[in-house]
C-alpha positions as CSV (number, residue, x, y, z in Angstrom):
1,X,17.9,1.5,-2.6
2,X,15.6,0.7,-1.0
3,X,11.9,2.9,-0.5
4,X,9.1,2.3,2.2
5,X,5.7,3.8,2.7
6,X,3.0,2.7,5.6
7,X,-0.8,3.4,5.4
8,X,-2.8,4.2,8.4
9,X,-6.2,2.6,8.8
10,X,-8.2,1.1,10.6
11,X,-8.2,-2.5,11.4
12,X,-11.7,-3.1,10.7
13,X,-11.0,-2.1,7.9
14,X,-7.9,-4.5,6.1
15,X,-9.3,-6.4,3.2
16,X,-8.7,-9.3,3.0
17,X,-7.3,-9.8,0.3
18,X,-10.6,-11.2,-2.3
19,X,-11.6,-7.8,-1.5
20,X,-8.4,-5.8,-2.5
21,X,-7.9,-8.0,-5.0
22,X,-11.5,-6.2,-6.7
23,X,-10.4,-3.0,-6.0
24,X,-8.0,-3.6,-7.7
25,X,-9.4,-4.3,-10.7
26,X,-12.2,-1.9,-9.7
27,X,-9.7,0.3,-10.8
28,X,-8.3,-1.5,-14.0
29,X,-4.7,-1.9,-12.6
30,X,-2.8,-5.2,-14.1
31,X,-2.2,-6.4,-10.7
32,X,-2.9,-9.6,-9.5
33,X,-2.5,-10.5,-5.9
34,X,-0.3,-13.8,-4.9
35,X,-2.8,-16.8,-2.4
36,X,-0.6,-16.1,0.1
37,X,-2.0,-12.5,1.0
38,X,-3.8,-12.3,4.2
39,X,-3.5,-9.5,6.7
40,X,-2.1,-9.7,10.2
41,X,-0.3,-12.8,8.9
42,X,1.3,-11.9,5.4
43,X,5.1,-11.0,6.7
44,X,7.9,-10.7,4.0
45,X,8.5,-9.9,0.2
46,X,4.5,-10.7,-1.2
47,X,4.5,-11.9,-5.3
48,X,1.9,-10.8,-7.5
49,X,2.4,-10.9,-11.1
50,X,2.1,-7.5,-12.7
51,X,0.5,-7.2,-16.7
52,X,1.7,-10.4,-16.2
53,X,4.8,-9.9,-14.9
54,X,6.6,-11.1,-12.3
55,X,7.1,-8.5,-9.5
56,X,6.0,-8.2,-6.2
57,X,7.3,-5.7,-2.6
58,X,7.8,-6.5,1.4
59,X,4.8,-6.2,3.4
60,X,4.3,-6.1,6.8
61,X,0.8,-5.1,9.6
62,X,1.6,-3.5,12.5
63,X,-0.4,-1.5,15.3
64,X,-0.1,1.9,15.2
65,X,2.2,3.8,17.5
66,X,1.9,7.0,17.9
67,X,5.2,7.3,19.7
68,X,7.0,7.2,16.6
69,X,5.2,9.4,14.8
70,X,5.1,13.5,14.9
71,X,1.8,15.5,15.7
72,X,2.1,16.3,12.5
73,X,1.0,13.1,10.7
74,X,-1.2,11.7,14.0
75,X,-3.3,14.3,14.0
76,X,-4.3,13.2,9.5
77,X,-4.8,9.4,10.9
78,X,-6.8,10.4,13.3
79,X,-8.7,7.3,14.8
80,X,-6.1,4.6,12.5
81,X,-4.9,1.5,14.3
82,X,-3.7,-0.4,12.2
83,X,-0.1,0.5,9.5
84,X,0.5,-1.9,6.9
85,X,5.1,-1.1,6.1
86,X,5.7,-1.3,2.2
87,X,9.0,-1.8,0.9
88,X,10.5,-2.3,-2.6
89,X,14.3,-2.1,-4.3
90,X,15.3,0.5,-6.9
91,X,13.1,-1.8,-9.3
92,X,9.7,-0.1,-10.9
93,X,7.6,-3.4,-11.3
94,X,8.6,-2.9,-6.8
95,X,7.0,0.1,-6.8
96,X,4.3,0.0,-9.1
97,X,3.1,-3.3,-7.5
98,X,3.0,-1.4,-3.9
99,X,1.6,2.0,-5.4
100,X,-1.2,0.3,-6.9
101,X,-1.4,-2.0,-3.5
102,X,-1.6,1.6,-1.7
103,X,-4.4,3.2,-3.9
104,X,-5.6,0.1,-3.6
105,X,-5.9,0.8,-0.4
106,X,-6.9,4.3,0.4
107,X,-9.6,4.2,-2.4
108,X,-11.4,1.0,-0.7
109,X,-11.0,1.4,3.1
110,X,-10.2,4.6,3.8
111,X,-6.3,4.7,4.2
112,X,-4.2,7.1,4.0
113,X,-0.2,7.2,3.0
114,X,2.7,8.2,4.3
115,X,5.4,8.9,2.2
116,X,8.3,9.7,4.4
117,X,10.9,11.3,1.7
118,X,9.3,14.8,1.7
119,X,6.9,13.9,5.1
120,X,4.1,13.6,2.5
121,X,0.3,12.0,3.1
122,X,-1.7,10.9,0.2
123,X,-5.5,10.0,0.0
124,X,-6.7,8.1,-2.9
125,X,-7.1,10.6,-5.7
126,X,-3.4,10.9,-5.4
127,X,-2.4,7.8,-5.0
128,X,-4.4,6.7,-7.5
129,X,-2.8,8.8,-9.9
130,X,1.0,7.9,-8.3
131,X,0.1,4.4,-8.8
132,X,-1.1,5.0,-12.7
133,X,2.1,6.8,-14.1
134,X,4.3,4.2,-11.8
135,X,2.4,0.9,-14.7
136,X,2.9,3.4,-17.4
137,X,7.4,4.3,-17.2
138,X,7.2,-0.4,-17.0
């Protein structure tokens, strides 16, 4: 079963690989992004290394299309004009990798993350906690 979530943030706050990696490291996660990560250019599967093993997820950058969002979601994301869509399979390593990157985007760039299952919106603290729990399940 494929899973997905979307991070919303200001386009100017989308971090370069080095900056995003520093936030991941600062949160004490053992995830290394592939050097191929380039904001708004990377599209498709992004390989990562999680605790020394291969991992990764599908990533896509896009402008926010408010016409496709609920009014509640629109009001929560406010002026955030960039969306980063994450998808992963049932592999817990892929899920953990995506969760860690979403947590880092929230902690370092003010992203809010929408999980369409249950229509939930998460901030930094919730995402960090979720990422730690997912990584601990490995």
